[in-house]
C-alpha positions as CSV (number, residue, x, y, z in Angstrom):
1,M,0.0,0.0,0.0
2,L,1.2,3.5,-0.8
3,S,2.3,5.4,2.3
4,R,0.1,8.3,1.4
5,T,-3.0,6.1,1.3
6,A,-2.1,4.5,4.6
7,D,-1.6,8.0,6.1
8,H,-5.1,9.1,5.1
9,L,-6.7,5.9,6.4
10,Y,-4.8,6.1,9.7
11,W,-5.7,9.8,10.3
12,M,-9.3,9.3,9.2
13,A,-9.7,6.8,12.0
14,R,-7.8,8.9,14.6
15,Y,-9.8,12.0,14.0
16,T,-13.1,10.1,14.2
17,E,-12.0,8.5,17.5
18,R,-10.8,11.9,18.8
19,A,-14.1,13.5,18.1
20,E,-15.9,10.8,20.0
21,N,-13.4,11.0,22.9
22,T,-13.9,14.8,23.1
23,A,-17.7,14.3,23.2
24,R,-17.3,11.8,26.0
25,M,-15.1,14.1,28.1
26,L,-17.4,17.1,27.6
27,D,-20.5,15.1,28.4
28,V,-19.2,13.6,31.6
29,N,-18.0,17.1,32.7
30,I,-21.5,18.5,32.1
31,Q,-22.9,15.7,34.3
32,T,-20.4,16.2,37.1
33,S,-20.9,20.0,37.0
34,M,-24.5,19.4,38.1
35,L,-23.3,18.0,41.4
36,P,-23.2,20.4,44.4
37,L,-19.6,21.6,43.8
38,S,-17.9,24.8,44.9
39,A,-17.1,27.3,42.2
40,H,-13.4,26.4,42.4
41,A,-14.1,22.7,42.0
42,A,-16.4,23.4,39.0
43,E,-13.8,25.5,37.3
44,Q,-11.1,22.9,37.9
45,G,-13.3,20.3,36.2
46,W,-13.5,22.4,33.1
47,R,-9.8,23.1,33.2
48,A,-9.2,19.4,33.4
49,V,-11.1,18.9,30.1
50,L,-8.8,21.5,28.5
51,G,-5.8,19.8,30.2
52,I,-6.6,16.4,28.9
53,S,-6.2,17.7,25.3
54,E,-3.3,20.0,26.2
55,L,-5.4,23.1,25.2
56,T,-5.3,25.1,28.4
57,E,-2.8,27.6,27.0
58,A,-4.6,28.0,23.7
59,F,-7.9,28.6,25.5
60,D,-6.4,31.2,27.9
61,R,-4.9,33.1,25.0
62,K,-8.3,33.4,23.3
63,Y,-10.7,33.9,26.2
64,G,-8.7,34.7,29.4
65,L,-11.6,34.2,31.8
66,L,-13.0,30.6,31.9
67,T,-16.7,30.0,31.5
68,P,-18.4,26.6,30.7
69,R,-20.0,28.1,27.6
70,D,-16.7,29.3,26.2
71,V,-15.1,25.9,26.9
72,L,-17.9,24.2,25.1
73,D,-17.7,26.6,22.1
74,F,-13.9,26.1,22.0
75,M,-14.0,22.3,22.3
76,V,-16.9,21.8,20.0
77,R,-17.0,24.2,17.1
78,D,-14.0,26.5,17.1
79,P,-12.4,26.0,13.6
80,N,-9.1,27.3,14.9
81,N,-8.9,24.6,17.6
82,P,-7.5,21.5,15.7
83,S,-8.9,19.2,18.4
84,S,-12.4,20.6,18.4
85,I,-15.2,18.2,17.4
86,A,-15.9,20.2,14.3
87,S,-12.3,20.2,13.2
88,C,-11.9,16.5,13.9
89,L,-15.0,15.5,11.9
90,A,-14.0,17.8,9.0
91,K,-10.5,16.3,8.9
92,A,-11.8,12.8,9.1
93,R,-14.1,13.5,6.1
94,E,-11.2,15.1,4.1
95,N,-9.0,12.1,4.7
96,A,-11.8,9.8,3.7
97,R,-12.4,11.8,0.5
98,A,-8.7,11.6,-0.4
99,V,-8.9,7.7,-0.4
100,R,-12.5,7.3,-1.5
101,G,-11.5,4.5,-3.9
102,T,-10.0,2.5,-1.1
103,L,-13.1,2.6,1.1
104,T,-16.4,0.9,0.6
105,T,-19.3,3.1,-0.5
106,E,-20.9,2.7,2.9
107,V,-17.8,3.8,4.8
108,F,-17.3,6.9,2.8
109,E,-21.0,7.8,2.8
110,T,-21.1,7.5,6.6
111,Q,-18.2,9.9,7.0
112,N,-19.6,12.3,4.4
113,A,-23.1,12.3,5.9
114,T,-21.7,13.0,9.4
115,W,-19.8,16.0,8.0
116,L,-22.8,17.3,6.1
117,S,-25.2,17.1,9.0
118,M,-22.8,18.4,11.6
119,P,-23.6,22.2,11.2
120,S,-27.3,21.7,11.7
121,R,-26.8,19.3,14.6
122,M,-24.3,21.6,16.2
123,G,-26.4,24.7,16.0
124,A,-29.7,23.3,17.2
125,L,-28.6,20.7,19.8
126,L,-25.6,22.3,21.3
127,E,-27.6,25.2,22.6
128,Q,-30.7,23.3,23.7
129,D,-29.2,20.0,24.9
130,P,-25.4,19.5,24.7
131,S,-25.7,15.9,26.0
132,Q,-27.9,15.0,23.1
133,F,-25.4,16.5,20.7
134,F,-22.6,14.5,22.3
135,E,-24.7,11.3,22.0
136,W,-25.0,12.1,18.3
137,V,-21.3,12.4,17.9
138,K,-20.7,9.1,19.7
139,Y,-23.4,7.4,17.6
140,R,-21.8,8.6,14.3
141,S,-18.4,7.3,15.5
142,H,-19.9,4.0,16.4
143,L,-21.7,3.8,13.1
144,S,-18.4,4.5,11.2
145,R,-16.6,1.8,13.1
146,G,-19.4,-0.7,12.6
147,V,-19.7,0.0,8.9
148,T,-15.9,-0.4,8.6
149,I,-16.0,-3.8,10.3
150,G,-19.1,-4.9,8.5
151,T,-18.2,-3.9,4.9
152,M,-14.5,-3.7,4.4
153,L,-12.1,-6.4,3.2
154,K,-9.7,-7.4,5.9
155,D,-6.7,-6.0,4.1
156,E,-4.0,-3.4,4.8
157,A,-6.5,-0.6,4.5
158,F,-8.7,-2.1,7.2
159,Y,-5.7,-2.7,9.5
160,F,-4.4,0.9,9.2
161,I,-7.9,2.2,10.1
162,R,-7.9,-0.1,13.2
163,L,-4.4,0.9,14.1
164,G,-5.3,4.6,14.1
165,T,-8.5,4.0,16.1
166,F,-6.8,2.1,19.0
167,L,-3.7,4.3,19.2
168,E,-5.9,7.3,19.6
169,R,-8.2,5.5,22.1
170,A,-5.2,4.4,24.3
171,D,-3.8,7.9,24.4
172,N,-7.2,9.3,25.5
173,T,-7.9,6.7,28.1
174,A,-4.5,7.4,29.7
175,R,-5.1,11.2,29.7
176,L,-8.5,10.8,31.1
177,L,-7.3,8.6,34.0
178,D,-4.4,10.8,34.8
179,V,-6.4,14.1,34.9
180,K,-9.3,12.6,36.7
181,F,-7.2,11.0,39.5
182,H,-5.5,14.4,40.0
183,G,-8.9,16.1,40.1
184,A,-10.2,13.5,42.7
185,D,-7.1,14.1,44.9
186,E,-7.6,17.9,44.8
187,G,-11.3,17.5,45.6
188,K,-11.0,15.1,48.6
189,D,-11.4,17.8,51.2
190,V,-14.3,19.4,49.4
191,N,-16.9,16.7,49.7
192,P,-15.8,13.1,50.0
193,E,-19.4,11.9,49.9
194,L,-19.5,12.8,46.2
195,D,-16.9,10.1,45.3
196,F,-19.4,7.6,44.1
197,Y,-21.0,10.1,41.6
198,Y,-17.6,11.4,40.5
199,W,-16.2,8.0,39.7
200,A,-19.5,6.8,38.2
201,A,-19.4,9.7,35.8
202,V,-15.8,8.9,34.9
203,L,-16.8,5.3,34.2
204,R,-19.8,6.4,32.1
205,S,-17.4,8.6,30.0
206,V,-15.8,5.4,28.7
207,S,-19.0,3.3,28.7
208,G,-17.6,1.4,31.7
209,F,-20.3,1.8,34.5
210,E,-22.2,-1.4,33.7
211,I,-19.0,-3.2,33.0
212,Y,-17.6,-2.2,36.4
213,R,-20.8,-3.5,38.1
214,K,-20.5,-6.8,36.2
215,V,-16.8,-7.3,37.0
216,Y,-16.6,-6.1,40.6
217,R,-20.1,-6.2,42.0
218,D,-19.1,-3.8,44.7
219,V,-18.7,-0.2,45.6
220,I,-16.8,2.0,43.1
221,T,-13.2,2.7,44.3
222,P,-10.5,4.7,42.4
223,E,-8.1,1.8,42.5
224,R,-10.6,-0.6,40.8
225,V,-11.5,2.1,38.3
226,A,-7.8,2.4,37.4
227,E,-7.5,-1.4,37.2
228,L,-10.5,-1.7,34.9
229,L,-9.3,1.1,32.6
230,M,-5.7,0.0,32.5
231,L,-5.3,-3.8,32.9
232,R,-8.5,-5.5,31.9
233,G,-8.2,-6.8,28.4
234,D,-11.9,-7.5,28.3
235,M,-12.8,-3.8,28.8
236,P,-13.0,-2.4,25.3
237,R,-11.5,1.0,26.1
238,S,-8.8,-0.1,28.5
239,L,-5.1,0.5,27.8
240,L,-4.5,-3.3,27.6
241,A,-7.4,-3.8,25.1
242,C,-6.1,-1.0,23.0
243,L,-2.5,-2.4,23.0
244,D,-3.9,-5.8,22.1
245,E,-5.3,-4.3,18.9
246,V,-2.3,-2.1,18.2
247,V,0.1,-5.1,18.4
248,A,-2.2,-7.3,16.3
249,N,-2.7,-4.7,13.6
250,L,1.0,-3.9,13.4
251,A,1.6,-7.6,12.7
252,H,-0.8,-7.4,9.8
253,V,0.9,-4.5,8.1
254,R,4.6,-5.2,9.0
255,N,7.2,-4.3,6.5
256,D,11.0,-4.6,6.1
257,V,11.7,-1.7,8.5
258,S,9.0,-2.1,11.2
259,A,10.5,-4.9,13.4
260,D,11.8,-2.4,15.9
261,T,8.5,-0.7,16.1
262,E,6.7,-4.0,16.7
263,R,9.2,-4.8,19.5
264,F,8.6,-1.4,21.1
265,A,4.8,-2.0,21.0
266,G,5.2,-5.5,22.3
267,K,7.1,-4.3,25.4
268,L,4.3,-1.8,26.2
269,H,1.8,-4.5,25.7
270,A,3.6,-7.0,27.9
271,E,4.0,-4.4,30.7
272,L,0.2,-4.0,30.8
273,K,-0.6,-7.6,30.3
274,F,1.5,-8.8,33.2
275,G,1.2,-5.7,35.4
276,H,-0.5,-5.5,38.8
277,I,-2.5,-2.4,39.8
278,E,-1.0,-2.5,43.4
279,E,2.5,-2.2,41.9
280,I,1.5,0.6,39.6
281,L,-0.2,2.6,42.4
282,E,2.8,2.0,44.7
283,G,5.1,3.5,42.2
284,G,2.8,6.4,41.5
285,L,0.0,6.3,38.9
286,H,0.8,9.8,37.6
287,D,4.4,8.8,36.9
288,Y,3.3,5.6,35.2
289,L,0.7,7.3,33.0
290,T,3.2,10.0,32.1
291,R,5.7,7.4,30.9
292,F,2.9,5.6,29.1
293,L,1.8,8.7,27.2
294,E,5.4,9.5,26.3
295,S,5.7,5.9,25.0
296,M,2.5,6.2,23.0
297,F,3.8,9.5,21.4
298,D,7.1,7.7,20.5
299,L,5.1,4.7,19.1
300,G,3.1,7.1,17.0
301,N,6.2,8.6,15.6
302,R,7.7,5.2,14.9
303,I,4.5,4.2,13.0
304,G,4.8,7.5,11.1
305,R,8.4,6.8,10.2
306,D,7.8,3.2,9.1
307,F,4.5,3.4,7.3
308,L,3.2,6.9,6.7
309,I,4.3,9.9,4.8
310,M,5.6,11.8,7.8
311,P,6.1,11.2,11.6
312,V,3.0,11.5,13.8
313,A,3.0,14.8,15.6
314,A,-0.7,15.6,16.3
């Protein structure tokens, strides 16, 4: 496969997943902001959303004073924010258009229809019911993923799409965990009784609330949330589940220069597969996740070097 084609497929998937992840983060923060929080705690929650995407500095340059409405506008429809939902869906569609002949008709039409209907959805729903708009974004991402699995030949094109999806998902899950654990620590002296609602909202942001109940059948604790979202291979959005897919899809597209990248991904995968949450927490969750995010950035650059037209830097 041409590296330019692989690049478009990979980034189409990453931008689609990134739009969904941003919708999930914003939705959970709207839900948690309805809890009886202090003004400081509420502001920290919105700043955490910006921090997850490393957009705090860009937001402050544009707005200065933080308000929930401005954060939503910046993260949802600001064309100058490359990580906004509008920007991500537009870039996903442009990448799909560039390789339209490689995709099935159903896959391209799903991406195109999402982009075409986005302005009307954004204008009407975002003002009236933001949560309903975020559900629409998630649904369109789910639809795109399902159509891809259901209609595309399992060839290199398919595997590059899957590779982009799970690399993006792993990065987001790690960022969400890191920021939310810091937020919980800062809020402990505010109202500890809100812990259940806080962590339930975090789980819902990754569609993990029902899964948590099925796996643990007990009260929600931060340690078990971390274990579920990091080390459970049967949890679809966990770090281990994402690395399972990254390693498998790398094996399908391997070339003459990718052996070192496969080894690098394999080491990350093995560390999660054979890790214990007690050891991770003892060594410091923040330090672990910081190293993981650095490794994911390195892995993305290695994939860019070995397969795509340029290193991954977004």
